[in-house]
DOVEXMAR-427858 format. One record per residue: residue number from 0; x, y, z of N, C-alpha, C, CB in turn. Coordinates in nm, 4 decimals. Glycine has a CB too. Example, Ala and Ser with C-alpha at 12.3 -4.5 7.8 and 13.67 -1.06 7.14 Angstrom:
{num 0 n_X 1.3190 n_Y -0.5690 n_Z 0.7800 ca_X 1.2300 ca_Y -0.4500 ca_Z 0.7800 c_X 1.3200 c_Y -0.3300 c_Z 0.7800 cb_X 1.1308 cb_Y -0.4473 cb_Z 0.9046}
{num 1 n_X 1.2850 n_Y -0.2250 n_Z 0.7080 ca_X 1.3670 ca_Y -0.1060 ca_Z 0.7140 c_X 1.2900 c_Y 0.0030 c_Z 0.7870 cb_X 1.4084 cb_Y -0.0598 cb_Z 0.5725}
END
This chain:
{num 0 n_X 1.9832 n_Y 0.2002 n_Z 0.0810 ca_X 1.9344 ca_Y 0.0598 ca_Z 0.0882 c_X 1.7393 c_Y 0.1689 c_Z 0.0780 cb_X 2.0085 cb_Y -0.0678 cb_Z 0.2885}
{num 1 n_X 1.6517 n_Y 0.0805 n_Z 0.0651 ca_X 1.4994 ca_Y 0.1535 ca_Z -0.0039 c_X 1.4884 c_Y 0.0580 c_Z 0.1543 cb_X 1.3900 cb_Y 0.1018 cb_Z -0.2181}
{num 2 n_X 1.3964 n_Y 0.1606 n_Z 0.1696 ca_X 1.2963 ca_Y 0.1040 ca_Z 0.3102 c_X 1.1579 c_Y 0.0945 c_Z 0.2910 cb_X 1.3001 cb_Y 0.2018 cb_Z 0.4406}
{num 3 n_X 1.1087 n_Y -0.0341 n_Z 0.3229 ca_X 0.9217 ca_Y -0.0762 ca_Z 0.3089 c_X 0.8677 c_Y -0.1090 c_Z 0.3897 cb_X 0.8671 cb_Y -0.1747 cb_Z 0.2348}
{num 4 n_X 0.7366 n_Y -0.0985 n_Z 0.4846 ca_X 0.6841 ca_Y -0.2130 ca_Z 0.5399 c_X 0.6027 c_Y -0.2928 c_Z 0.4900 cb_X 0.6393 cb_Y -0.1934 cb_Z 0.6283}
{num 5 n_X 0.5547 n_Y -0.4277 n_Z 0.5362 ca_X 0.5419 ca_Y -0.4934 ca_Z 0.3785 c_X 0.4141 c_Y -0.5161 c_Z 0.5262 cb_X 0.6812 cb_Y -0.6470 cb_Z 0.2564}
{num 6 n_X 0.2861 n_Y -0.5132 n_Z 0.4264 ca_X 0.1218 ca_Y -0.5336 ca_Z 0.5249 c_X 0.0381 c_Y -0.6228 c_Z 0.4379 cb_X 0.0121 cb_Y -0.3656 cb_Z 0.5524}
{num 7 n_X 0.1226 n_Y -0.7383 n_Z 0.4880 ca_X 0.0074 ca_Y -0.8700 ca_Z 0.4586 c_X -0.0458 c_Y -0.9118 c_Z 0.6036 cb_X 0.0892 cb_Y -1.0288 cb_Z 0.3763}
{num 8 n_X -0.1427 n_Y -1.0566 n_Z 0.5496 ca_X -0.1635 ca_Y -1.0319 ca_Z 0.7231 c_X -0.1514 c_Y -1.2240 c_Z 0.7110 cb_X -0.3741 cb_Y -0.9248 cb_Z 0.8067}
{num 9 n_X -0.0820 n_Y -1.2374 n_Z 0.5756 ca_X -0.1045 ca_Y -1.4197 ca_Z 0.5863 c_X 0.0484 c_Y -1.4734 c_Z 0.5895 cb_X -0.1998 cb_Y -1.5042 cb_Z 0.4212}
{num 10 n_X 0.1038 n_Y -1.4826 n_Z 0.6860 ca_X 0.1817 ca_Y -1.5077 ca_Z 0.7537 c_X 0.3045 c_Y -1.5873 c_Z 0.6281 cb_X 0.1099 cb_Y -1.5844 cb_Z 0.8782}
{num 11 n_X 0.2774 n_Y -1.7353 n_Z 0.5936 ca_X 0.3818 ca_Y -1.7172 ca_Z 0.4621 c_X 0.3716 c_Y -1.6694 c_Z 0.3513 cb_X 0.4217 cb_Y -1.8081 cb_Z 0.4172}
{num 12 n_X 0.3032 n_Y -1.5891 n_Z 0.3188 ca_X 0.3170 ca_Y -1.5202 ca_Z 0.2491 c_X 0.4064 c_Y -1.4291 c_Z 0.2390 cb_X 0.2436 cb_Y -1.4948 cb_Z 0.2436}
{num 13 n_X 0.3916 n_Y -1.2875 n_Z 0.3521 ca_X 0.4452 ca_Y -1.2377 ca_Z 0.4237 c_X 0.6317 c_Y -1.2394 c_Z 0.3696 cb_X 0.3898 cb_Y -1.3032 cb_Z 0.5482}
{num 14 n_X 0.6394 n_Y -1.3694 n_Z 0.4335 ca_X 0.7943 ca_Y -1.4302 ca_Z 0.4327 c_X 0.8081 c_Y -1.4225 c_Z 0.3068 cb_X 0.8303 cb_Y -1.5825 cb_Z 0.4884}
{num 15 n_X 0.7974 n_Y -1.4576 n_Z 0.2080 ca_X 0.8078 ca_Y -1.4827 ca_Z 0.0538 c_X 0.7953 c_Y -1.3206 c_Z 0.0148 cb_X 0.6692 cb_Y -1.5982 cb_Z -0.0207}
{num 16 n_X 0.7310 n_Y -1.2595 n_Z -0.0178 ca_X 0.7345 ca_Y -1.1645 ca_Z -0.0045 c_X 0.9055 c_Y -1.0701 c_Z 0.0518 cb_X 0.6202 cb_Y -1.1737 cb_Z 0.0652}
{num 17 n_X 0.9176 n_Y -1.0556 n_Z 0.1572 ca_X 0.9982 ca_Y -0.9967 ca_Z 0.2661 c_X 1.1350 c_Y -1.0725 c_Z 0.2300 cb_X 0.9343 cb_Y -1.0262 cb_Z 0.4300}
{num 18 n_X 1.1431 n_Y -1.2380 n_Z 0.1491 ca_X 1.2491 ca_Y -1.2825 ca_Z 0.1231 c_X 1.2859 c_Y -1.2506 c_Z -0.0767 cb_X 1.2328 cb_Y -1.4430 cb_Z 0.1871}
{num 19 n_X 1.1657 n_Y -1.1392 n_Z -0.0485 ca_X 1.1983 ca_Y -1.1181 ca_Z -0.2319 c_X 1.2063 c_Y -1.0051 c_Z -0.2511 cb_X 1.0942 cb_Y -1.1622 cb_Z -0.3461}
{num 20 n_X 1.1570 n_Y -0.9093 n_Z -0.1826 ca_X 1.1647 ca_Y -0.7418 ca_Z -0.1832 c_X 1.2983 c_Y -0.7002 c_Z -0.0928 cb_X 1.0084 cb_Y -0.6645 cb_Z -0.1039}
{num 21 n_X 1.4180 n_Y -0.8474 n_Z 0.0293 ca_X 1.5527 ca_Y -0.7658 ca_Z 0.0525 c_X 1.6476 c_Y -0.8595 c_Z -0.0912 cb_X 1.6336 cb_Y -0.7944 cb_Z 0.2620}
{num 22 n_X 1.5494 n_Y -0.9532 n_Z -0.1396 ca_X 1.6564 ca_Y -0.9737 ca_Z -0.3489 c_X 1.6654 c_Y -0.9050 c_Z -0.3832 cb_X 1.6245 cb_Y -1.0329 cb_Z -0.4932}
{num 23 n_X 1.5391 n_Y -0.7812 n_Z -0.4186 ca_X 1.5794 ca_Y -0.6952 ca_Z -0.5037 c_X 1.5833 c_Y -0.5522 c_Z -0.4297 cb_X 1.4921 cb_Y -0.7043 cb_Z -0.6236}
{num 24 n_X 1.6653 n_Y -0.5501 n_Z -0.3290 ca_X 1.7728 ca_Y -0.4515 ca_Z -0.2646 c_X 1.6698 c_Y -0.3468 c_Z -0.1329 cb_X 1.8533 cb_Y -0.3309 cb_Z -0.4239}
{num 25 n_X 1.5278 n_Y -0.4175 n_Z -0.0951 ca_X 1.4676 ca_Y -0.3163 ca_Z -0.0150 c_X 1.4616 c_Y -0.4144 c_Z 0.1644 cb_X 1.2850 cb_Y -0.2660 cb_Z -0.1044}
{num 26 n_X 1.5416 n_Y -0.2877 n_Z 0.2470 ca_X 1.4600 ca_Y -0.2845 ca_Z 0.4316 c_X 1.3825 c_Y -0.3068 c_Z 0.4141 cb_X 1.4319 cb_Y -0.1790 cb_Z 0.5340}
{num 27 n_X 1.3264 n_Y -0.4723 n_Z 0.4545 ca_X 1.1963 ca_Y -0.5006 ca_Z 0.4971 c_X 1.2137 c_Y -0.4051 c_Z 0.6570 cb_X 1.1631 cb_Y -0.6938 cb_Z 0.5044}
{num 28 n_X 1.1250 n_Y -0.2991 n_Z 0.6710 ca_X 1.1190 ca_Y -0.2912 ca_Z 0.8302 c_X 1.0236 c_Y -0.2655 c_Z 0.9174 cb_X 1.1870 cb_Y -0.2150 cb_Z 0.8699}
{num 29 n_X 0.9430 n_Y -0.3747 n_Z 0.8692 ca_X 0.8380 ca_Y -0.4039 ca_Z 0.9553 c_X 0.6978 c_Y -0.5373 c_Z 0.8502 cb_X 0.7693 cb_Y -0.2137 cb_Z 1.0033}
{num 30 n_X 0.6270 n_Y -0.5819 n_Z 0.9237 ca_X 0.5239 ca_Y -0.6408 ca_Z 0.8838 c_X 0.4018 c_Y -0.6165 c_Z 0.9578 cb_X 0.5512 cb_Y -0.7603 cb_Z 0.8776}
{num 31 n_X 0.3338 n_Y -0.5739 n_Z 0.8477 ca_X 0.1942 ca_Y -0.6124 ca_Z 0.9771 c_X 0.1346 c_Y -0.6102 c_Z 0.9066 cb_X 0.1330 cb_Y -0.5331 cb_Z 1.1039}
{num 32 n_X 0.0004 n_Y -0.6656 n_Z 1.0134 ca_X -0.1569 ca_Y -0.7391 ca_Z 0.9100 c_X -0.2694 c_Y -0.6554 c_Z 0.9298 cb_X -0.2274 cb_Y -0.9119 cb_Z 0.9656}
{num 33 n_X -0.2798 n_Y -0.5064 n_Z 0.9569 ca_X -0.4065 ca_Y -0.4494 ca_Z 0.9449 c_X -0.3715 c_Y -0.2838 c_Z 0.9130 cb_X -0.4985 cb_Y -0.4806 cb_Z 1.0894}
{num 34 n_X -0.4992 n_Y -0.2603 n_Z 0.8889 ca_X -0.4747 ca_Y -0.0678 ca_Z 0.8935 c_X -0.4606 c_Y 0.0380 c_Z 0.9408 cb_X -0.5187 cb_Y -0.0092 cb_Z 0.8710}
{num 35 n_X -0.4365 n_Y 0.0304 n_Z 1.0665 ca_X -0.3952 ca_Y 0.1004 ca_Z 1.2090 c_X -0.2950 c_Y 0.0797 c_Z 1.2275 cb_X -0.4506 cb_Y 0.0726 cb_Z 1.3259}
{num 36 n_X -0.2314 n_Y -0.0452 n_Z 1.2123 ca_X -0.0442 ca_Y -0.0656 ca_Z 1.2157 c_X 0.0297 c_Y -0.0223 c_Z 1.0627 cb_X 0.0049 cb_Y -0.2691 cb_Z 1.2444}
{num 37 n_X -0.0553 n_Y -0.0171 n_Z 0.9729 ca_X -0.0125 ca_Y -0.0287 ca_Z 0.8710 c_X -0.0180 c_Y 0.1248 c_Z 0.8338 cb_X -0.0789 cb_Y -0.1308 cb_Z 0.7952}
{num 38 n_X -0.1653 n_Y 0.2234 n_Z 0.8739 ca_X -0.1028 ca_Y 0.3956 ca_Z 0.8874 c_X -0.0220 c_Y 0.4329 c_Z 0.9697 cb_X -0.1905 cb_Y 0.4969 cb_Z 0.9181}
{num 39 n_X 0.0105 n_Y 0.3653 n_Z 1.0475 ca_X 0.1426 ca_Y 0.3955 ca_Z 1.2619 c_X 0.2032 c_Y 0.3656 c_Z 1.1047 cb_X 0.1751 cb_Y 0.2321 cb_Z 1.5024}
{num 40 n_X 0.2705 n_Y 0.2792 n_Z 1.0634 ca_X 0.4081 ca_Y 0.2174 ca_Z 1.0557 c_X 0.4565 c_Y 0.3449 c_Z 0.8636 cb_X 0.3851 cb_Y -0.0386 cb_Z 1.0356}
{num 41 n_X 0.3730 n_Y 0.3665 n_Z 0.8229 ca_X 0.3535 ca_Y 0.4940 ca_Z 0.7114 c_X 0.4460 c_Y 0.6232 c_Z 0.7632 cb_X 0.1701 cb_Y 0.5507 cb_Z 0.7035}
{num 42 n_X 0.3248 n_Y 0.6465 n_Z 0.9142 ca_X 0.3595 ca_Y 0.7991 ca_Z 0.9697 c_X 0.5054 c_Y 0.8214 c_Z 1.0125 cb_X 0.2696 cb_Y 0.8351 cb_Z 1.1033}
{num 43 n_X 0.5164 n_Y 0.6971 n_Z 1.1133 ca_X 0.6588 ca_Y 0.6649 ca_Z 1.1571 c_X 0.7713 c_Y 0.6603 c_Z 1.1383 cb_X 0.6742 cb_Y 0.6047 cb_Z 1.1748}
{num 44 n_X 0.7003 n_Y 0.5528 n_Z 0.9947 ca_X 0.8784 ca_Y 0.5562 ca_Z 0.9315 c_X 0.8871 c_Y 0.5803 c_Z 0.7698 cb_X 0.9692 cb_Y 0.3806 cb_Z 0.9583}
{num 45 n_X 0.7927 n_Y 0.6903 n_Z 0.7181 ca_X 0.7978 ca_Y 0.7516 ca_Z 0.5979 c_X 0.9419 c_Y 0.6463 c_Z 0.5340 cb_X 0.8195 cb_Y 0.9424 cb_Z 0.6189}
{num 46 n_X 0.8820 n_Y 0.5698 n_Z 0.4723 ca_X 0.9337 ca_Y 0.4783 ca_Z 0.4085 c_X 0.9341 c_Y 0.5419 c_Z 0.2340 cb_X 0.8461 cb_Y 0.3396 cb_Z 0.4473}
{num 47 n_X 0.9991 n_Y 0.3990 n_Z 0.1713 ca_X 1.0263 ca_Y 0.4956 ca_Z 0.0199 c_X 0.8857 c_Y 0.4079 c_Z -0.0872 cb_X 1.2554 cb_Y 0.4569 cb_Z -0.0734}
{num 48 n_X 0.8510 n_Y 0.2955 n_Z -0.0186 ca_X 0.7521 ca_Y 0.1951 ca_Z -0.0505 c_X 0.6779 c_Y 0.1420 c_Z 0.0220 cb_X 0.7882 cb_Y 0.1114 cb_Z -0.0949}
{num 49 n_X 0.5392 n_Y 0.1200 n_Z 0.0031 ca_X 0.4807 ca_Y 0.0497 ca_Z 0.1102 c_X 0.3963 c_Y -0.0303 c_Z 0.0146 cb_X 0.4041 cb_Y 0.1382 cb_Z 0.2301}
{num 50 n_X 0.4387 n_Y -0.2114 n_Z 0.0515 ca_X 0.3888 ca_Y -0.3151 ca_Z -0.0153 c_X 0.1932 c_Y -0.3294 c_Z 0.0812 cb_X 0.5301 cb_Y -0.4705 cb_Z 0.0085}
{num 51 n_X 0.1192 n_Y -0.3085 n_Z -0.0212 ca_X 0.0435 ca_Y -0.2938 ca_Z 0.0747 c_X -0.0633 c_Y -0.4788 c_Z 0.0099 cb_X -0.0396 cb_Y -0.0972 cb_Z 0.0736}
{num 52 n_X -0.0740 n_Y -0.5993 n_Z 0.0840 ca_X -0.2451 ca_Y -0.6150 ca_Z 0.0362 c_X -0.3523 c_Y -0.5292 c_Z 0.0480 cb_X -0.3072 cb_Y -0.7119 cb_Z 0.0980}
{num 53 n_X -0.4899 n_Y -0.6321 n_Z -0.0584 ca_X -0.6072 ca_Y -0.5579 ca_Z -0.0890 c_X -0.7087 c_Y -0.6115 c_Z 0.0436 cb_X -0.6668 cb_Y -0.5953 cb_Z -0.2587}
{num 54 n_X -0.6842 n_Y -0.7222 n_Z 0.1043 ca_X -0.7252 ca_Y -0.7567 ca_Z 0.1864 c_X -0.6375 c_Y -0.8614 c_Z 0.3219 cb_X -0.8187 cb_Y -0.7940 cb_Z 0.1172}
{num 55 n_X -0.6836 n_Y -0.7668 n_Z 0.4195 ca_X -0.5586 ca_Y -0.7567 ca_Z 0.5354 c_X -0.7463 c_Y -0.7931 c_Z 0.6574 cb_X -0.4179 cb_Y -0.5157 cb_Z 0.5507}
{num 56 n_X -0.6542 n_Y -0.8176 n_Z 0.7996 ca_X -0.6791 ca_Y -0.8910 ca_Z 0.8809 c_X -0.7476 c_Y -0.7335 c_Z 0.9340 cb_X -0.5590 cb_Y -0.9932 cb_Z 0.9506}
{num 57 n_X -0.9293 n_Y -0.7495 n_Z 0.9903 ca_X -1.0064 ca_Y -0.6263 ca_Z 1.1304 c_X -1.0668 c_Y -0.5441 c_Z 0.9502 cb_X -0.8212 cb_Y -0.4704 cb_Z 1.3009}
{num 58 n_X -1.1208 n_Y -0.4709 n_Z 1.0123 ca_X -1.2424 ca_Y -0.4385 ca_Z 0.9276 c_X -1.2130 c_Y -0.3500 c_Z 0.8833 cb_X -1.3627 cb_Y -0.4220 cb_Z 0.9717}
{num 59 n_X -1.1219 n_Y -0.3079 n_Z 0.8113 ca_X -1.0946 ca_Y -0.1410 ca_Z 0.6934 c_X -0.9543 c_Y -0.2421 c_Z 0.6458 cb_X -1.0392 cb_Y 0.0974 cb_Z 0.8047}
{num 60 n_X -1.0237 n_Y -0.2380 n_Z 0.5142 ca_X -0.9129 ca_Y -0.2851 ca_Z 0.4458 c_X -0.7915 c_Y -0.2209 c_Z 0.3489 cb_X -0.9677 cb_Y -0.3607 cb_Z 0.3845}
{num 61 n_X -0.6964 n_Y -0.2708 n_Z 0.3085 ca_X -0.6206 ca_Y -0.2672 ca_Z 0.2338 c_X -0.5749 c_Y -0.0593 c_Z 0.1442 cb_X -0.6908 cb_Y -0.3971 cb_Z 0.1489}
{num 62 n_X -0.6878 n_Y -0.0663 n_Z 0.0240 ca_X -0.7710 ca_Y 0.0658 ca_Z -0.0086 c_X -0.7711 c_Y 0.1315 c_Z 0.0602 cb_X -0.8836 cb_Y 0.0720 cb_Z -0.0325}
{num 63 n_X -0.8748 n_Y 0.1113 n_Z 0.1989 ca_X -0.8917 ca_Y 0.2159 ca_Z 0.2928 c_X -0.7741 c_Y 0.2631 c_Z 0.3571 cb_X -0.9782 cb_Y 0.1792 cb_Z 0.3877}
{num 64 n_X -0.7121 n_Y 0.1396 n_Z 0.3573 ca_X -0.5048 ca_Y 0.2131 ca_Z 0.4346 c_X -0.4697 c_Y 0.3228 c_Z 0.3610 cb_X -0.3252 cb_Y 0.0909 cb_Z 0.4009}
{num 65 n_X -0.4106 n_Y 0.2072 n_Z 0.2136 ca_X -0.3803 ca_Y 0.3384 ca_Z 0.1468 c_X -0.4070 c_Y 0.4190 c_Z 0.0937 cb_X -0.3395 cb_Y 0.3495 cb_Z 0.1029}
{num 66 n_X -0.5178 n_Y 0.5165 n_Z 0.1313 ca_X -0.6272 ca_Y 0.6090 ca_Z 0.0694 c_X -0.5639 c_Y 0.7415 c_Z 0.2144 cb_X -0.8495 cb_Y 0.5203 cb_Z 0.0744}
{num 67 n_X -0.5502 n_Y 0.6418 n_Z 0.3303 ca_X -0.5577 ca_Y 0.7265 ca_Z 0.4443 c_X -0.4100 c_Y 0.7923 c_Z 0.4883 cb_X -0.6197 cb_Y 0.6391 cb_Z 0.5610}
{num 68 n_X -0.3291 n_Y 0.7039 n_Z 0.4015 ca_X -0.1918 ca_Y 0.7090 ca_Z 0.3696 c_X -0.1587 c_Y 0.8201 c_Z 0.3369 cb_X -0.1513 cb_Y 0.6318 cb_Z 0.2813}
{num 69 n_X -0.2052 n_Y 0.8195 n_Z 0.2095 ca_X -0.2086 ca_Y 0.8952 ca_Z 0.0541 c_X -0.2550 c_Y 1.0549 c_Z 0.1368 cb_X -0.3665 cb_Y 0.8083 cb_Z -0.0962}
{num 70 n_X -0.3723 n_Y 1.0473 n_Z 0.1882 ca_X -0.4428 ca_Y 1.1527 ca_Z 0.2369 c_X -0.4164 c_Y 1.3165 c_Z 0.3871 cb_X -0.5429 cb_Y 1.0548 cb_Z 0.2671}
{num 71 n_X -0.3991 n_Y 1.1669 n_Z 0.4534 ca_X -0.3959 ca_Y 1.2284 ca_Z 0.5512 c_X -0.2713 c_Y 1.2010 c_Z 0.6320 cb_X -0.5061 cb_Y 1.2086 cb_Z 0.6083}
{num 72 n_X -0.1554 n_Y 1.0691 n_Z 0.6287 ca_X -0.0229 ca_Y 1.1285 ca_Z 0.6815 c_X 0.0660 c_Y 1.2168 c_Z 0.5250 cb_X 0.0856 cb_Y 0.9662 cb_Z 0.7588}
{num 73 n_X -0.0161 n_Y 1.1698 n_Z 0.3930 ca_X 0.0551 ca_Y 1.2710 ca_Z 0.3131 c_X 0.2015 c_Y 1.3200 c_Z 0.2537 cb_X 0.0285 cb_Y 1.3455 cb_Z 0.3658}
{num 74 n_X 0.1727 n_Y 1.1295 n_Z 0.2603 ca_X 0.3730 ca_Y 1.1265 ca_Z 0.2160 c_X 0.3725 c_Y 1.1359 c_Z 0.0401 cb_X 0.4815 cb_Y 0.9144 cb_Z 0.2750}
{num 75 n_X 0.2384 n_Y 1.0735 n_Z -0.0092 ca_X 0.2968 ca_Y 0.9822 ca_Z -0.1946 c_X 0.2790 c_Y 1.1403 c_Z -0.2536 cb_X 0.1373 cb_Y 0.8055 cb_Z -0.3123}
{num 76 n_X 0.1998 n_Y 1.2556 n_Z -0.1867 ca_X 0.1793 ca_Y 1.4244 ca_Z -0.3019 c_X 0.2782 c_Y 1.4699 c_Z -0.3356 cb_X 0.1169 cb_Y 1.5660 cb_Z -0.2463}
{num 77 n_X 0.3843 n_Y 1.4524 n_Z -0.3359 ca_X 0.4927 ca_Y 1.5562 ca_Z -0.3412 c_X 0.5653 c_Y 1.4500 c_Z -0.4622 cb_X 0.5916 cb_Y 1.5983 cb_Z -0.1678}
{num 78 n_X 0.5407 n_Y 1.3087 n_Z -0.4579 ca_X 0.6037 ca_Y 1.2317 ca_Z -0.6043 c_X 0.4901 c_Y 1.2043 c_Z -0.6695 cb_X 0.6950 cb_Y 1.0820 cb_Z -0.5912}
{num 79 n_X 0.3802 n_Y 1.2339 n_Z -0.6414 ca_X 0.2482 ca_Y 1.2848 ca_Z -0.7695 c_X 0.2356 c_Y 1.3601 c_Z -0.8088 cb_X 0.1355 cb_Y 1.2938 cb_Z -0.7667}
{num 80 n_X 0.2680 n_Y 1.4796 n_Z -0.7468 ca_X 0.2634 ca_Y 1.6246 ca_Z -0.8104 c_X 0.4101 c_Y 1.6670 c_Z -0.9177 cb_X 0.2565 cb_Y 1.7414 cb_Z -0.6634}
{num 81 n_X 0.5190 n_Y 1.5787 n_Z -0.8518 ca_X 0.6388 ca_Y 1.5314 ca_Z -0.9770 c_X 0.5970 c_Y 1.4916 c_Z -1.0936 cb_X 0.7264 cb_Y 1.4140 cb_Z -0.9457}
{num 82 n_X 0.5834 n_Y 1.3920 n_Z -1.0402 ca_X 0.5407 ca_Y 1.3560 ca_Z -1.1902 c_X 0.4345 c_Y 1.3847 c_Z -1.2759 cb_X 0.5308 cb_Y 1.2486 cb_Z -1.1996}
{num 83 n_X 0.3396 n_Y 1.4622 n_Z -1.1946 ca_X 0.2328 ca_Y 1.4663 ca_Z -1.2808 c_X 0.2161 c_Y 1.6282 c_Z -1.3900 cb_X 0.1024 cb_Y 1.4407 cb_Z -1.1704}
{num 84 n_X 0.3216 n_Y 1.6678 n_Z -1.3332 ca_X 0.3889 ca_Y 1.8110 ca_Z -1.3759 c_X 0.4886 c_Y 1.7605 c_Z -1.5426 cb_X 0.5248 cb_Y 1.8792 cb_Z -1.2071}
{num 85 n_X 0.5163 n_Y 1.6700 n_Z -1.5632 ca_X 0.6490 ca_Y 1.5770 ca_Z -1.6246 c_X 0.5954 c_Y 1.4520 c_Z -1.7218 cb_X 0.7455 cb_Y 1.4974 cb_Z -1.4812}
{num 86 n_X 0.4467 n_Y 1.4391 n_Z -1.6508 ca_X 0.4228 ca_Y 1.3769 ca_Z -1.7902 c_X 0.2584 c_Y 1.3237 c_Z -1.7684 cb_X 0.5492 cb_Y 1.2337 cb_Z -1.8289}
{num 87 n_X 0.1986 n_Y 1.2881 n_Z -1.8291 ca_X 0.1033 ca_Y 1.2856 ca_Z -1.8414 c_X -0.0305 c_Y 1.1057 c_Z -1.7781 cb_X 0.1353 cb_Y 1.3367 cb_Z -1.9805}
{num 88 n_X 0.0858 n_Y 1.1124 n_Z -1.6751 ca_X -0.0110 ca_Y 1.0581 ca_Z -1.5765 c_X -0.1090 c_Y 1.0552 c_Z -1.5163 cb_X 0.0042 cb_Y 1.0512 cb_Z -1.5238}
{num 89 n_X -0.2233 n_Y 0.9540 n_Z -1.5151 ca_X -0.2997 ca_Y 0.9870 ca_Z -1.3920 c_X -0.2933 c_Y 0.9220 c_Z -1.2768 cb_X -0.4154 cb_Y 0.9851 cb_Z -1.4121}
{num 90 n_X -0.3807 n_Y 0.9673 n_Z -1.1711 ca_X -0.3550 ca_Y 0.9386 ca_Z -1.0339 c_X -0.4990 c_Y 0.9267 c_Z -1.0393 cb_X -0.2729 cb_Y 1.0431 cb_Z -0.9272}
{num 91 n_X -0.5618 n_Y 0.8492 n_Z -0.9882 ca_X -0.7352 ca_Y 0.7981 ca_Z -0.9103 c_X -0.7657 c_Y 0.7299 c_Z -0.7986 cb_X -0.8148 cb_Y 0.7069 cb_Z -0.9862}
{num 92 n_X -0.6485 n_Y 0.6930 n_Z -0.7444 ca_X -0.6783 ca_Y 0.6465 ca_Z -0.6246 c_X -0.7809 c_Y 0.5752 c_Z -0.4960 cb_X -0.6547 cb_Y 0.7082 cb_Z -0.6106}
{num 93 n_X -0.8033 n_Y 0.5338 n_Z -0.6816 ca_X -0.9368 ca_Y 0.4436 ca_Z -0.5861 c_X -0.9188 c_Y 0.2923 c_Z -0.7165 cb_X -1.1750 cb_Y 0.5656 cb_Z -0.5885}
{num 94 n_X -0.9574 n_Y 0.1653 n_Z -0.7417 ca_X -0.9499 ca_Y 0.0734 ca_Z -0.7388 c_X -1.0385 c_Y 0.0713 c_Z -0.8936 cb_X -0.9806 cb_Y 0.0170 cb_Z -0.6060}
{num 95 n_X -0.9470 n_Y 0.0452 n_Z -1.0133 ca_X -1.0606 ca_Y 0.0196 ca_Z -1.1366 c_X -1.1778 c_Y -0.0589 c_Z -1.1252 cb_X -1.0036 cb_Y -0.0442 cb_Z -1.2473}
{num 96 n_X -1.2176 n_Y -0.0488 n_Z -1.1708 ca_X -1.2955 ca_Y -0.1117 ca_Z -1.2350 c_X -1.3150 c_Y -0.3352 c_Z -1.2309 cb_X -1.2441 cb_Y -0.0357 cb_Z -1.3680}
{num 97 n_X -1.2176 n_Y -0.3473 n_Z -1.3425 ca_X -1.1704 ca_Y -0.4739 ca_Z -1.3501 c_X -1.1384 c_Y -0.5067 c_Z -1.1975 cb_X -1.0467 cb_Y -0.4847 cb_Z -1.4515}
{num 98 n_X -0.9901 n_Y -0.4263 n_Z -1.1084 ca_X -0.9762 ca_Y -0.5083 ca_Z -0.9462 c_X -1.0956 c_Y -0.4844 c_Z -0.9730 cb_X -0.8940 cb_Y -0.4571 cb_Z -0.7843}
{num 99 n_X -1.1499 n_Y -0.4416 n_Z -0.9543 ca_X -1.3132 ca_Y -0.3849 ca_Z -0.8064 c_X -1.3773 c_Y -0.5587 c_Z -0.8302 cb_X -1.5133 cb_Y -0.1808 cb_Z -0.8960}
{num 100 n_X -1.4325 n_Y -0.5667 n_Z -0.8909 ca_X -1.4803 ca_Y -0.6945 ca_Z -1.0139 c_X -1.4377 c_Y -0.8677 c_Z -0.9120 cb_X -1.3305 cb_Y -0.6713 cb_Z -1.2189}
{num 101 n_X -1.2803 n_Y -0.7971 n_Z -0.9161 ca_X -1.1942 ca_Y -0.9712 ca_Z -0.8638 c_X -1.1303 c_Y -0.9158 c_Z -0.7360 cb_X -1.0333 cb_Y -1.0555 cb_Z -0.9958}
{num 102 n_X -1.1511 n_Y -0.8083 n_Z -0.7202 ca_X -1.0455 ca_Y -0.8208 ca_Z -0.5461 c_X -1.2485 c_Y -0.8391 c_Z -0.4622 cb_X -0.8884 cb_Y -0.5604 cb_Z -0.4665}
{num 103 n_X -1.3046 n_Y -0.7022 n_Z -0.5060 ca_X -1.4583 ca_Y -0.7067 ca_Z -0.4134 c_X -1.5871 c_Y -0.7474 c_Z -0.4920 cb_X -1.5001 cb_Y -0.5474 cb_Z -0.3514}
{num 104 n_X -1.6160 n_Y -0.8771 n_Z -0.5785 ca_X -1.7288 ca_Y -0.8762 ca_Z -0.6106 c_X -1.8150 c_Y -0.8594 c_Z -0.5332 cb_X -1.7498 cb_Y -0.9517 cb_Z -0.6601}
{num 105 n_X -1.8654 n_Y -0.8005 n_Z -0.4144 ca_X -2.0045 ca_Y -0.8095 ca_Z -0.3965 c_X -1.9933 c_Y -0.6628 c_Z -0.3319 cb_X -2.0707 cb_Y -0.9473 cb_Z -0.3030}
{num 106 n_X -1.9414 n_Y -0.5430 n_Z -0.3768 ca_X -1.9396 ca_Y -0.3847 ca_Z -0.4593 c_X -2.0344 c_Y -0.4259 c_Z -0.5803 cb_X -1.7557 cb_Y -0.3192 cb_Z -0.5277}
{num 107 n_X -2.0794 n_Y -0.3210 n_Z -0.6165 ca_X -2.1283 ca_Y -0.2576 ca_Z -0.7535 c_X -2.0280 c_Y -0.1768 c_Z -0.8610 cb_X -2.2353 cb_Y -0.1546 cb_Z -0.7131}
{num 108 n_X -1.9995 n_Y -0.1937 n_Z -0.8944 ca_X -1.9577 ca_Y -0.0842 ca_Z -0.9591 c_X -1.9612 c_Y -0.0193 c_Z -1.1048 cb_X -1.8635 cb_Y -0.0940 cb_Z -0.9351}
{num 109 n_X -2.0155 n_Y 0.1097 n_Z -1.1847 ca_X -2.0861 ca_Y 0.0882 ca_Z -1.2474 c_X -2.0015 c_Y 0.1136 c_Z -1.3167 cb_X -2.1899 cb_Y 0.1216 cb_Z -1.2457}
END
């Protein structure tokens, strides 16, 4: 069974997503509501997938938490290398301009 922590600070939404993920064959191994706990869960659990909201509780958003998980925990680099070596896939590790306008309207994107 594939394991995933869920990072969502809205309780009802988290429970709904947990139900959906379970139906899809995932074992939800924790529900975190902030970046610090998300990074800790990723480091401890080494999950197959992390489903993370962009806007979560605390001063650090889901985008930065995902960046820390990728860069400091180093979990996804082997997967990206494998995909990049065998396809034309590009990884940006940032938010695309359209998504930035929708999710972070206070940030100016060139």
